[in-house]
C-alpha positions in Angstrom: 22.2 -6.7 -19.8 22.0 -6.0 -16.0 25.2 -4.8 -14.3 26.3 -6.1 -10.9 26.5 -3.6 -8.0 29.5 -4.1 -5.8 29.4 -1.7 -2.8 32.9 -1.0 -1.4 31.4 -1.1 2.1 30.3 -4.7 1.8 32.4 -7.8 1.6 32.0 -10.4 -1.2 28.7 -12.2 -1.2 28.5 -15.4 0.7 27.6 -17.5 -2.3 26.5 -17.5 -5.9 24.6 -14.2 -5.9 25.3 -10.4 -6.1 24.5 -7.8 -3.5 22.6 -5.9 -6.1 22.0 -5.3 -9.9 21.1 -2.4 -12.1 19.2 -3.0 -15.3 18.7 -0.7 -18.3 15.2 0.4 -19.0 13.0 -2.2 -20.4 10.0 -4.4 -19.9 9.8 -6.1 -16.5 9.2 -9.9 -16.6 8.0 -11.4 -13.3 8.1 -15.2 -13.0 5.8 -16.8 -10.5 7.3 -19.2 -8.0 8.4 -22.3 -9.9 8.6 -25.7 -8.2 10.1 -29.1 -9.1 7.3 -30.3 -11.2 7.9 -31.5 -14.8 5.9 -30.3 -17.8 3.7 -33.4 -17.5 2.8 -32.6 -13.9 5.1 -35.1 -12.2 7.4 -34.4 -9.3 11.0 -34.2 -10.6 12.2 -36.2 -7.6 11.8 -36.5 -3.9 15.1 -34.7 -3.2 15.6 -30.9 -3.1 18.4 -31.2 -5.7 16.3 -32.6 -8.5 13.4 -30.2 -7.6 15.8 -27.2 -7.6 17.1 -28.1 -11.1 13.5 -28.6 -12.4 12.4 -25.3 -10.8 15.3 -23.5 -12.6 14.4 -25.2 -15.8 10.8 -24.1 -15.5 12.0 -20.5 -14.9 14.1 -20.7 -18.1 11.0 -21.8 -20.0 9.0 -18.8 -18.7 11.9 -16.4 -19.5 12.3 -17.8 -23.0 8.5 -17.5 -23.6 8.9 -13.8 -22.6 11.8 -13.3 -25.0 14.4 -13.3 -22.1 17.1 -15.5 -20.8 18.8 -15.9 -17.4 21.2 -13.1 -18.5 18.2 -10.7 -18.0 17.4 -11.9 -14.5 17.9 -9.3 -11.8 16.4 -11.0 -8.8 15.7 -14.5 -7.5 13.8 -15.5 -4.3 14.1 -19.0 -3.1 11.9 -20.8 -0.5 13.0 -24.1 1.1 10.9 -26.1 3.5 13.8 -27.2 5.6 17.1 -25.7 6.6 18.7 -29.1 6.3 18.1 -28.9 2.5 20.4 -25.8 2.1 23.6 -27.8 1.3 21.8 -29.9 -1.3 20.1 -26.8 -2.8 23.5 -25.0 -3.0 25.0 -28.1 -4.7 22.3 -28.4 -7.3 22.4 -24.7 -8.0 26.2 -24.9 -8.3 25.8 -27.6 -10.9 23.5 -25.7 -13.2 24.4 -22.1 -12.6 27.4 -22.2 -15.0 25.1 -23.0 -17.8 22.5 -20.4 -16.9 25.0 -17.7 -16.0 28.1 -18.4 -18.1 29.5 -14.9 -17.4 29.1 -15.5 -13.6 26.9 -12.4 -13.3 24.7 -14.0 -10.6 21.6 -12.0 -9.6 20.7 -11.2 -6.0 18.9 -14.1 -4.4 17.1 -14.2 -1.1 16.9 -17.6 0.5 14.1 -18.2 3.0 13.2 -21.3 5.0 9.4 -21.6 5.3 7.1 -24.0 7.1 5.7 -25.4 3.9 4.7 -24.9 0.3 1.3 -25.5 -1.5 1.9 -29.3 -1.6 3.7 -31.2 1.1 6.0 -33.1 -1.3 7.4 -29.8 -2.7 10.7 -28.8 -1.1 11.8 -25.7 -3.0 10.1 -22.8 -4.9 12.0 -20.2 -6.8 10.7 -16.8 -8.1 12.5 -14.7 -10.6 12.4 -11.1 -12.0 14.0 -10.1 -15.2 14.2 -7.0 -17.3 13.7 -7.5 -21.0 16.0 -5.1 -22.8 14.2 -2.2 -24.6 14.2 -2.6 -28.3 16.1 0.0 -30.2 14.0 1.6 -32.9 15.5 2.2 -36.3 15.9 5.7 -37.6 13.4 5.1 -40.5 10.4 4.4 -38.1 11.3 7.4 -36.1 11.2 9.6 -39.2 7.9 8.0 -40.2 6.5 8.8 -36.8 7.6 12.4 -37.2 6.0 12.6 -40.6 2.7 11.1 -39.1 2.8 13.7 -36.4 3.3 16.5 -38.9 0.4 15.1 -41.0 -1.9 15.0 -38.0 -1.0 18.6 -37.4 -1.8 19.7 -40.9 -5.1 17.8 -40.9 -6.1 19.7 -37.7 -5.2 23.0 -39.5 -7.3 21.8 -42.6 -10.3 21.1 -40.3 -10.0 24.6 -38.7 -10.3 26.3 -42.0 
């Protein structure tokens, strides 16, 4: 699980995010920007709150398909189409974050206001990056790998004779 970085030189974050995170070695999972569109292709709602909740739900689906969860997320990047949507975005995020991050280990999040998204009715897009923890290999497979290496070495010697 990623660990929060809390530099002594910086004050507390201004919201539900961390200044940084460190993750153990593992497979990187990059989630493309997700928007407030339901699995059947419909807009979750006209408001940024419902679109934010749907975008986060879509991120969860991608994470789970990759064998991850929000606990593995090390970075979010959010794009809003209007600065006036920031309070509603923060409210929606505050309503669902306790379920996604029950340990309150919030990943870094960059919030940007952009002139538009791919479709004019979209008001928010959220990208994510996660680190899937490396699997621990059992001692037996490691021994088997060593045996296989030893066998390959002995077959090379047999070919040389």
